TORGUKOL-878210 format. One line per field, with one value per residue (C-alpha): z, y negated, x negated. Coordinates in Angstrom, 2 decimals, decimal comma. Layout:
N
w <- c(Z | ...)
v <- c(Y | ...)
u <- c(X | ...)
END
This chain:
228
w <- c(55,83 | 56,14 | 54,32 | 55,16 | 52,21 | 51,54 | 48,98 | 47,11 | 44,24 | 41,60 | 39,00 | 37,12 | 38,44 | 41,22 | 43,28 | 45,90 | 47,59 | 50,02 | 52,91 | 53,24 | 53,65 | 50,09 | 49,84 | 46,84 | 44,84 | 44,48 | 41,45 | 39,84 | 37,45 | 35,36 | 34,94 | 35,81 | 33,00 | 35,35 | 38,48 | 41,45 | 44,45 | 47,17 | 48,27 | 50,97 | 51,90 | 51,62 | 53,15 | 55,00 | 52,51 | 49,86 | 48,25 | 47,69 | 46,26 | 44,38 | 43,28 | 40,79 | 40,12 | 37,50 | 39,79 | 38,60 | 41,22 | 40,88 | 43,10 | 43,05 | 43,97 | 45,58 | 44,89 | 41,22 | 40,29 | 38,54 | 38,75 | 38,53 | 37,82 | 40,15 | 38,56 | 39,70 | 40,29 | 38,64 | 37,25 | 40,39 | 42,23 | 44,85 | 48,02 | 50,56 | 50,83 | 53,90 | 54,59 | 57,41 | 57,90 | 56,22 | 59,30 | 57,35 | 57,94 | 60,47 | 62,06 | 60,49 | 63,69 | 63,54 | 60,86 | 57,90 | 54,90 | 54,00 | 53,07 | 50,83 | 51,54 | 48,93 | 49,29 | 46,29 | 46,20 | 45,03 | 48,37 | 47,45 | 49,58 | 47,97 | 49,56 | 48,02 | 49,54 | 46,95 | 47,68 | 46,53 | 43,57 | 41,64 | 41,93 | 45,04 | 47,43 | 49,56 | 49,19 | 51,34 | 50,39 | 52,14 | 51,47 | 48,39 | 49,00 | 51,02 | 52,05 | 55,39 | 56,39 | 59,59 | 60,64 | 64,24 | 65,31 | 61,75 | 61,96 | 63,00 | 59,99 | 60,48 | 57,37 | 56,71 | 53,81 | 53,58 | 52,67 | 55,60 | 59,36 | 60,03 | 60,68 | 60,03 | 61,89 | 60,34 | 61,73 | 58,54 | 60,03 | 59,25 | 55,51 | 54,96 | 52,69 | 55,09 | 58,22 | 59,94 | 61,41 | 59,49 | 59,13 | 59,94 | 63,74 | 64,45 | 62,77 | 64,71 | 64,15 | 64,86 | 66,95 | 64,66 | 61,33 | 60,94 | 58,34 | 59,08 | 58,37 | 60,04 | 61,80 | 63,94 | 66,36 | 69,68 | 70,35 | 73,62 | 74,22 | 73,60 | 70,55 | 71,13 | 67,98 | 67,64 | 64,81 | 63,86 | 62,13 | 59,95 | 62,82 | 64,99 | 67,19 | 68,19 | 69,38 | 71,18 | 70,89 | 72,34 | 69,22 | 70,94 | 72,18 | 69,74 | 72,68 | 72,73 | 75,47 | 75,11 | 72,71 | 72,71 | 71,19 | 68,77 | 68,70 | 65,11 | 61,95 | 61,09 | 62,67 | 59,99 | 61,75 | 64,66 | 65,75 | 68,58)
v <- c(8,06 | 4,29 | 2,94 | -0,63 | -2,83 | -4,53 | -7,35 | -8,55 | -10,94 | -10,82 | -13,63 | -13,14 | -9,64 | -9,00 | -5,86 | -4,10 | -1,31 | 1,27 | 2,07 | 5,84 | 8,70 | 8,50 | 4,68 | 5,07 | 2,03 | 2,06 | -0,23 | -3,20 | -5,77 | -8,65 | -11,10 | -14,63 | -16,71 | -18,25 | -17,20 | -16,16 | -18,42 | -17,26 | -14,26 | -13,70 | -11,05 | -12,34 | -9,30 | -6,51 | -4,17 | -4,83 | -8,26 | -10,18 | -13,66 | -14,84 | -18,33 | -19,42 | -22,41 | -23,82 | -23,80 | -20,54 | -18,50 | -14,90 | -12,58 | -8,94 | -5,96 | -3,73 | -0,56 | -1,12 | -3,22 | -5,73 | -9,46 | -12,49 | -16,01 | -18,70 | -21,91 | -25,50 | -25,36 | -27,80 | -27,83 | -28,26 | -25,84 | -23,80 | -23,98 | -22,14 | -19,90 | -18,99 | -17,11 | -17,74 | -17,65 | -20,06 | -22,02 | -25,18 | -26,32 | -25,73 | -22,38 | -20,34 | -19,84 | -16,69 | -15,01 | -16,92 | -15,04 | -15,28 | -18,76 | -19,00 | -22,16 | -23,18 | -25,96 | -27,67 | -29,58 | -32,76 | -32,85 | -31,36 | -28,61 | -26,70 | -24,11 | -21,28 | -19,12 | -16,43 | -14,61 | -17,63 | -19,00 | -18,91 | -22,72 | -24,57 | -25,84 | -28,14 | -30,33 | -32,30 | -34,78 | -34,68 | -36,37 | -35,39 | -32,53 | -30,48 | -27,41 | -26,23 | -25,15 | -23,35 | -22,37 | -21,92 | -20,28 | -20,58 | -24,33 | -26,27 | -26,76 | -28,31 | -29,58 | -31,23 | -32,36 | -31,60 | -35,28 | -36,75 | -37,15 | -36,76 | -33,76 | -33,98 | -31,88 | -31,32 | -29,74 | -28,16 | -27,64 | -31,33 | -30,94 | -30,44 | -33,32 | -34,55 | -34,39 | -37,75 | -36,77 | -37,10 | -33,85 | -35,52 | -35,64 | -36,36 | -37,64 | -36,61 | -38,67 | -37,96 | -40,90 | -41,53 | -40,48 | -37,19 | -34,95 | -31,71 | -28,46 | -25,85 | -25,68 | -23,23 | -22,94 | -21,54 | -18,00 | -17,64 | -21,39 | -23,14 | -25,35 | -26,20 | -27,04 | -26,94 | -28,35 | -28,43 | -31,36 | -32,01 | -33,68 | -30,55 | -31,80 | -29,45 | -31,17 | -29,57 | -31,26 | -30,80 | -30,20 | -31,28 | -34,68 | -35,32 | -36,09 | -35,03 | -32,49 | -32,30 | -33,15 | -30,64 | -32,90 | -31,32 | -31,90 | -31,05 | -29,60 | -28,95 | -26,61 | -24,06 | -21,39 | -21,19 | -17,58 | -16,16)
u <- c(49,60 | 49,27 | 46,20 | 45,17 | 44,28 | 40,99 | 41,10 | 38,04 | 37,36 | 34,65 | 34,91 | 38,21 | 38,87 | 41,35 | 40,82 | 42,94 | 41,03 | 42,36 | 40,09 | 40,22 | 37,78 | 36,45 | 36,50 | 38,79 | 39,81 | 43,61 | 43,68 | 42,05 | 43,43 | 42,15 | 44,98 | 43,88 | 42,41 | 39,83 | 37,94 | 40,04 | 39,42 | 41,85 | 43,88 | 46,49 | 49,04 | 52,62 | 54,26 | 52,50 | 50,78 | 53,44 | 53,06 | 49,85 | 49,19 | 46,11 | 45,07 | 42,41 | 40,16 | 42,55 | 45,59 | 47,14 | 49,03 | 50,16 | 52,18 | 51,17 | 53,32 | 50,69 | 52,68 | 53,59 | 50,50 | 52,79 | 52,10 | 54,41 | 53,17 | 54,49 | 55,75 | 55,24 | 51,52 | 49,11 | 45,58 | 43,48 | 41,22 | 43,08 | 41,02 | 43,20 | 46,27 | 48,30 | 51,48 | 53,94 | 57,69 | 60,06 | 61,17 | 62,06 | 65,62 | 68,35 | 69,05 | 66,24 | 64,26 | 62,13 | 64,26 | 62,86 | 61,50 | 57,79 | 56,57 | 53,50 | 51,46 | 48,87 | 46,30 | 44,68 | 41,40 | 43,16 | 45,02 | 48,38 | 49,92 | 52,79 | 55,06 | 57,03 | 59,75 | 59,12 | 62,37 | 64,36 | 62,43 | 59,17 | 59,06 | 57,81 | 60,46 | 58,29 | 55,22 | 52,76 | 50,05 | 46,68 | 43,31 | 41,29 | 38,88 | 41,36 | 39,43 | 40,83 | 44,34 | 45,32 | 48,85 | 50,01 | 53,30 | 54,65 | 55,34 | 52,20 | 49,93 | 46,47 | 44,68 | 41,32 | 39,16 | 35,46 | 34,94 | 36,90 | 36,48 | 40,21 | 42,44 | 46,16 | 48,71 | 52,14 | 55,29 | 56,58 | 60,05 | 60,62 | 60,09 | 63,80 | 64,98 | 67,68 | 65,51 | 65,02 | 61,65 | 58,39 | 56,40 | 53,06 | 52,84 | 49,14 | 45,99 | 42,88 | 39,74 | 36,09 | 34,76 | 31,77 | 33,30 | 31,42 | 33,07 | 34,94 | 33,07 | 35,33 | 38,68 | 40,67 | 43,56 | 42,32 | 43,63 | 45,51 | 45,70 | 48,98 | 48,51 | 44,84 | 42,89 | 39,10 | 36,98 | 33,31 | 31,62 | 28,58 | 26,67 | 26,97 | 29,83 | 32,64 | 35,82 | 38,76 | 42,17 | 45,63 | 47,71 | 50,94 | 49,77 | 46,92 | 44,62 | 40,98 | 40,23 | 36,47 | 33,65 | 30,80 | 28,17 | 25,74 | 22,01 | 21,02 | 22,50 | 26,12 | 28,65 | 29,50 | 31,58 | 34,02 | 34,55 | 36,64)
END
């Protein structure tokens, strides 16, 4: 019987819990040397990644409970982790293997194709305070810092070393320099990006053209959550 996984973090402990009739915990491990900050599934119910506040990254085999440390990280807080397909380079299309994307508070974004190497193959540089990353259709990556009013959109297919195109395709700017507080791609809308700001504004952009579609102006307080 297929049992979906629930992941939870408490300080330096990493838990993987199976949701079944008795709420049974499948296993728990304490492996990181500092508090775990992020989790993501790399492959469906088989491989999980965890990142900590000192930049450590581990891959976990959910079935064997074994962990492998990834190389090439650095000592900065990991603020976000995503997983998509490795579409970087010619001819990969939709057949790419899983690509682990890790964002650090100092602005670095590093990417691992974990089937090829434990070292990162690709890297991006974003503003300090990077706190938000959202991936759309495996190649459009939106990033933002909690200290900045700008959102950067990258097409990660252009990270290949010999590619003549730059991966950064748009920089979206709040008109009055309010800072980003939340970010999301709009479900069911082709490449539309929506962001909330600390002045209460919510702005909808066209991710292909970089043009603003609408600004829902706030009245008081900050926008903390965008839910669909």
